[in-house]
C-alpha positions as CSV (number, residue, x, y, z in Angstrom):
1,X,42.3,-47.2,-94.3
2,X,45.7,-48.5,-93.0
3,X,48.0,-49.9,-94.9
4,X,48.7,-53.5,-94.7
5,X,52.4,-52.5,-93.3
6,X,50.7,-50.8,-90.5
7,X,48.2,-53.2,-89.7
8,X,51.1,-56.1,-89.8
9,X,52.4,-53.5,-86.9
10,X,50.2,-52.5,-85.1
11,X,48.8,-56.7,-84.4
12,X,52.6,-57.5,-83.4
13,X,53.0,-54.5,-81.2
14,X,50.3,-55.3,-79.5
15,X,50.6,-59.5,-79.0
16,X,54.3,-58.0,-77.9
17,X,52.6,-56.2,-75.3
18,X,50.4,-58.9,-73.8
19,X,47.2,-57.8,-76.0
20,X,46.9,-60.5,-77.4
21,X,45.6,-62.6,-74.7
22,X,41.7,-63.1,-72.7
23,X,42.0,-59.3,-72.3
24,X,41.3,-58.5,-75.8
25,X,37.0,-58.0,-76.7
26,X,35.7,-59.7,-79.3
27,X,32.5,-58.1,-80.6
28,X,29.4,-58.4,-78.2
29,X,31.9,-57.4,-75.1
30,X,30.9,-55.4,-72.1
31,X,31.0,-51.5,-72.8
32,X,33.7,-51.4,-70.3
33,X,36.8,-52.9,-69.2
34,X,36.1,-55.2,-66.4
35,X,37.2,-58.4,-64.8
36,X,34.9,-61.3,-66.3
37,X,34.3,-63.3,-63.6
38,X,34.3,-60.0,-61.0
39,X,32.8,-57.0,-62.8
40,X,34.9,-55.2,-61.8
41,X,35.7,-52.1,-64.1
42,X,39.1,-51.0,-64.6
43,X,41.5,-53.8,-62.5
44,X,39.7,-52.5,-59.4
45,X,41.2,-49.0,-59.9
46,X,39.9,-45.8,-58.5
47,X,39.1,-43.5,-61.9
48,X,38.8,-40.4,-60.0
49,X,41.9,-40.9,-58.1
50,X,43.8,-40.3,-61.6
51,X,42.4,-36.7,-62.1
52,X,42.9,-35.7,-57.5
53,X,45.8,-37.3,-57.3
54,X,47.6,-38.0,-60.7
55,X,48.8,-41.4,-60.3
56,X,47.1,-44.8,-60.1
57,X,45.2,-45.6,-57.0
58,X,44.3,-49.4,-56.1
59,X,40.1,-49.0,-54.7
60,X,38.6,-50.8,-51.9
61,X,35.5,-52.9,-51.6
62,X,34.5,-50.6,-49.2
63,X,34.0,-48.0,-51.5
64,X,32.0,-49.7,-54.6
65,X,29.0,-48.2,-57.2
66,X,27.4,-50.1,-60.0
67,X,27.6,-48.0,-63.6
68,X,27.3,-49.1,-67.4
69,X,27.0,-52.5,-66.3
70,X,30.3,-52.5,-63.9
71,X,31.7,-52.3,-60.5
72,X,33.5,-49.6,-59.8
73,X,35.9,-49.3,-56.7
74,X,36.9,-46.1,-55.0
75,X,39.6,-45.1,-52.8
76,X,37.4,-43.3,-50.9
77,X,33.9,-42.5,-50.0
78,X,34.6,-38.9,-51.4
79,X,35.5,-40.4,-54.7
80,X,32.8,-42.3,-55.1
81,X,30.5,-39.3,-54.3
82,X,32.2,-37.7,-57.1
83,X,31.9,-40.4,-59.8
84,X,28.5,-41.4,-58.6
85,X,27.3,-37.5,-59.1
86,X,29.4,-37.0,-62.8
87,X,30.7,-40.4,-64.1
88,X,30.9,-39.3,-67.5
89,X,34.1,-37.0,-66.3
90,X,35.9,-39.6,-64.4
91,X,35.1,-42.5,-66.4
92,X,37.6,-43.3,-68.9
93,X,37.1,-43.0,-72.5
94,X,36.4,-45.9,-75.0
95,X,34.6,-47.9,-71.5
96,X,38.3,-48.1,-70.3
97,X,39.6,-50.5,-73.2
98,X,43.2,-49.5,-74.7
99,X,42.5,-46.0,-76.6
100,X,45.6,-47.0,-78.8
101,X,43.5,-50.4,-79.9
102,X,40.2,-48.8,-80.1
103,X,41.8,-46.1,-82.2
104,X,43.0,-49.3,-84.9
105,X,39.1,-51.0,-84.8
106,X,39.9,-52.8,-82.1
107,X,39.6,-53.6,-78.1
108,X,42.9,-54.7,-75.7
109,X,43.1,-54.8,-72.0
110,X,44.6,-52.2,-70.0
111,X,46.9,-51.5,-66.8
112,X,46.7,-48.9,-64.6
113,X,50.1,-47.8,-65.2
114,X,49.3,-46.5,-68.6
115,X,47.5,-43.6,-68.4
116,X,46.6,-39.9,-69.9
117,X,44.4,-37.1,-69.4
118,X,43.9,-35.4,-72.2
119,X,41.5,-32.0,-71.8
120,X,40.1,-33.4,-69.1
121,X,39.4,-37.1,-70.1
122,X,40.8,-40.0,-69.0
123,X,42.7,-42.9,-71.8
124,X,44.4,-45.9,-70.8
125,X,46.6,-48.2,-72.8
126,X,47.5,-52.0,-72.7
127,X,51.0,-51.3,-71.8
128,X,53.7,-48.6,-70.9
129,X,55.0,-49.0,-74.2
130,X,51.9,-48.8,-76.0
131,X,51.0,-45.5,-74.4
132,X,54.6,-44.1,-75.7
133,X,53.3,-45.3,-79.3
134,X,50.6,-43.7,-78.2
135,X,51.5,-40.0,-77.2
136,X,53.5,-39.5,-80.2
137,X,50.0,-38.3,-81.9
138,X,47.3,-38.3,-79.3
139,X,44.8,-35.8,-80.8
140,X,45.1,-38.2,-84.2
141,X,44.8,-41.4,-82.3
142,X,41.4,-40.2,-80.0
143,X,40.0,-39.0,-83.2
144,X,40.2,-41.9,-85.1
145,X,39.3,-43.9,-81.7
146,X,36.4,-41.5,-81.3
147,X,34.8,-42.8,-85.4
148,X,35.4,-46.6,-83.9
149,X,33.4,-46.2,-80.7
150,X,31.1,-47.5,-79.6
151,X,31.0,-49.9,-82.9
152,X,33.9,-51.7,-81.4
153,X,32.0,-53.4,-79.0
154,X,29.0,-54.0,-81.0
């Protein structure tokens, strides 16, 4: 159970970072963070590129696939094939929702630049500031988030 002070701090931090917006998922939200108007996952960025190019790369409409109720964009046909052959390896954890927010039993939108790979898994965060906070105890936040996922989207 988190303390009242920590809960208030977390709420304020997420609001300050822009998390409290239309990007916050409420109960019954999709298991994948996607645009509500287009159904495109993780802001149209290529999840495979985080592993192969060590940076966020915008995907192209020419290379798409459907998986887990969302449309995923890729920068190349090769990346699309890699994802299709093993989506669980390349898809971000917690459906691409902010890993820090999920650790506190909530969901928040993510930005492509706030990413980390831990033990071969991709984690996204709501902002670079949130990522910095999350990075102070990645393993601890991952453990908490694992306990909350997928309850936070049900």
